[in-house]
C-alpha positions as CSV (number, residue, x, y, z in Angstrom):
1,M,3.1,22.3,-10.8
2,N,3.9,21.6,-7.4
3,L,1.8,23.5,-5.1
4,P,2.2,24.3,-1.2
5,S,-0.2,22.4,1.1
6,V,-3.7,24.2,0.6
7,E,-7.2,23.2,0.9
8,R,-10.8,24.5,-0.3
9,R,-13.4,24.9,2.8
10,E,-16.2,26.7,3.9
11,T,-15.7,30.1,5.2
12,H,-18.0,31.5,7.9
13,T,-18.9,34.5,5.9
14,Y,-18.8,34.2,1.9
15,G,-19.1,30.1,1.0
16,L,-15.7,28.5,0.0
17,G,-12.2,30.0,0.5
18,V,-8.5,28.3,0.3
19,F,-6.7,27.9,3.6
20,A,-2.9,27.1,4.1
21,L,-2.4,23.5,5.7
22,K,1.3,24.3,6.4
23,D,3.3,27.5,6.7
24,I,4.0,28.8,3.1
25,L,6.9,31.1,2.6
26,A,6.7,34.7,1.0
27,G,6.7,34.5,-3.0
28,T,5.5,30.8,-3.3
29,L,3.4,30.0,-6.5
30,I,0.1,29.4,-5.1
31,A,-2.4,29.0,-8.2
32,E,-2.9,29.8,-11.8
33,F,-5.8,31.0,-13.5
34,D,-5.3,28.1,-16.3
35,G,-8.9,27.4,-17.3
36,D,-11.0,28.6,-20.1
37,F,-11.1,32.2,-21.5
38,A,-14.6,33.9,-21.6
39,S,-16.3,37.3,-22.2
40,A,-17.5,39.4,-19.3
41,E,-21.0,37.8,-19.8
42,K,-20.1,34.2,-20.2
43,A,-17.5,34.6,-17.5
44,S,-20.3,34.6,-14.6
45,L,-21.8,31.4,-16.3
46,L,-18.8,29.1,-16.4
47,P,-19.2,25.8,-14.5
48,T,-17.5,25.8,-11.3
49,S,-18.2,21.9,-10.9
50,D,-19.6,19.1,-12.5
51,T,-22.8,19.5,-10.4
52,G,-23.8,23.2,-10.5
53,F,-22.1,26.9,-9.5
54,D,-20.8,28.3,-6.2
55,G,-18.9,31.5,-5.5
56,R,-15.7,31.7,-7.2
57,H,-14.1,34.6,-9.1
58,A,-12.3,34.5,-12.9
59,I,-9.3,36.9,-13.4
60,Q,-10.0,39.7,-15.9
61,C,-7.2,39.8,-18.3
62,G,-8.6,42.1,-21.0
63,P,-11.6,44.8,-21.5
64,N,-14.0,42.4,-21.8
65,L,-12.2,38.9,-21.5
66,W,-11.7,36.7,-18.2
67,R,-9.9,33.5,-17.6
68,D,-11.2,30.7,-15.2
69,G,-9.3,28.5,-13.2
70,K,-9.7,24.7,-13.8
71,I,-12.7,23.2,-12.1
72,D,-10.5,21.0,-9.9
73,G,-8.1,24.0,-9.1
74,I,-8.2,26.4,-6.5
75,A,-7.4,29.7,-8.3
76,R,-11.2,30.4,-8.6
77,Y,-11.5,29.9,-4.7
78,L,-9.4,32.4,-3.4
79,A,-11.2,35.3,-1.4
80,H,-10.7,38.8,-2.1
81,S,-9.3,40.9,0.8
82,C,-8.5,44.5,1.0
83,N,-5.6,43.5,3.0
84,P,-4.3,40.6,0.9
85,N,-1.6,38.0,1.2
86,C,-1.4,37.0,-2.0
87,G,-0.8,38.8,-5.2
88,I,-0.9,38.5,-9.3
89,V,2.5,38.0,-11.1
90,G,2.4,38.5,-14.8
91,Y,-1.3,37.8,-15.9
92,F,-2.4,34.5,-14.2
93,K,-0.2,33.3,-11.4
94,I,-1.2,34.2,-8.1
95,V,1.9,34.1,-5.3
96,T,2.3,35.0,-1.5
97,M,3.0,38.4,-0.9
98,R,4.3,37.5,2.6
99,N,4.5,34.6,4.7
100,I,1.7,32.6,5.3
101,K,0.8,30.7,8.7
102,A,-0.9,27.1,8.6
103,G,-4.7,27.7,9.0
104,E,-4.8,31.1,7.2
105,E,-6.8,31.9,4.5
106,L,-5.2,32.8,1.3
107,T,-6.8,36.1,-0.3
108,W,-5.8,38.5,-3.0
109,D,-7.3,42.1,-3.8
110,Y,-9.4,41.8,-7.0
111,A,-8.7,45.3,-7.7
112,M,-5.3,44.0,-8.6
113,T,-6.9,42.7,-12.0
114,E,-9.9,44.6,-12.5
115,A,-11.1,47.4,-14.5
116,S,-14.8,46.5,-15.3
117,D,-18.0,48.4,-14.0
118,A,-18.8,45.2,-11.7
119,R,-19.2,46.0,-8.2
120,I,-20.3,44.0,-5.2
121,E,-20.4,44.3,-1.4
122,C,-17.0,43.4,0.7
123,L,-17.2,41.0,3.3
124,C,-13.5,40.9,4.1
125,G,-13.4,42.6,7.5
126,A,-9.8,43.9,7.0
127,P,-9.2,47.4,9.1
128,N,-9.0,49.2,5.7
129,C,-11.8,47.3,4.0
130,R,-13.1,49.6,1.1
131,S,-16.5,48.0,1.5
132,I,-16.9,47.5,-2.2
133,I,-15.1,45.1,-4.2
134,G,-14.4,46.1,-7.8
135,S,-12.4,48.1,-10.4
136,F,-9.0,50.4,-9.1
137,L,-10.8,52.7,-11.5
138,Y,-13.4,53.3,-8.6
139,L,-11.1,54.0,-5.7
140,E,-10.8,57.1,-3.9
141,N,-7.4,59.1,-3.9
142,D,-6.5,57.6,-0.4
143,Q,-8.0,54.4,-1.2
144,L,-6.0,54.3,-4.2
145,L,-2.8,55.1,-2.5
146,D,-3.3,52.5,0.2
147,F,-3.8,49.9,-2.6
148,V,-0.8,50.9,-4.4
149,I,1.4,50.8,-1.7
150,R,0.1,47.4,-0.3
151,C,-0.1,45.6,-3.9
152,R,2.9,47.3,-5.5
153,G,4.7,44.6,-7.4
154,Y,1.3,42.5,-7.7
155,I,-0.6,44.3,-10.1
156,S,-1.5,42.1,-13.6
157,H,0.5,43.0,-16.3
158,W,-2.5,43.7,-18.4
159,L,-3.8,46.5,-16.0
160,L,-0.2,47.8,-16.2
161,N,-0.1,47.9,-20.0
162,K,-4.0,49.1,-20.1
163,Y,-3.1,52.0,-17.9
164,P,0.4,52.9,-18.6
165,L,0.0,56.1,-16.4
166,L,-0.3,53.7,-13.3
167,E,3.1,52.4,-13.5
168,P,5.2,55.8,-13.2
169,W,2.6,57.2,-10.5
170,M,3.4,54.1,-8.4
171,N,7.2,54.8,-9.0
172,N,6.8,58.5,-8.0
173,L,5.2,57.5,-4.7
174,S,8.6,57.4,-2.6
175,H,8.0,60.7,-0.8
176,R,4.6,59.5,0.4
177,V,5.7,56.2,1.7
178,G,9.0,57.5,3.4
179,C,11.7,55.6,1.4
180,E,13.8,57.3,-1.2
181,N,14.8,54.0,-2.6
182,W,11.1,52.6,-3.1
183,R,10.2,51.4,-6.5
184,Y,7.5,49.8,-8.1
185,Q,8.7,46.4,-9.6
């Protein structure tokens, strides 16, 4: 896989993050969760390096199933943001949702794949920050509308398959976003 120039480095807020070394175009594949599969209980215990554990995220792909990124990969280090610049395509691929400038941190909204009870404090600092990182199931109506508009086309297929009512609801938002031709894809 030929990935763009990115690096893992410390953030000022929450540990390791992933940053662009060069400008990256919208639609570019950034990473793929291609590591081990684990249950919810074991997902938090997957090693993050040969020497121990540090902050990182596995991707939910079933009711009690998560997939980690490889230890030497970057997928597990992409931070959450309530205003993400990356999203999920299919089940495991992370792509840029817009053009990214060199030096910018790459982020995705963990609600794009989560339908679990896990909830933690959000430190993203986005103007639309929801204060909690967790499942889209816990979003209030206005937060859910904002989430769907921002993340349409970048929500994992397993969520769309598990919650088939989500997709038509997304397609019926055109009157709310002011565009008759707007459709979830």
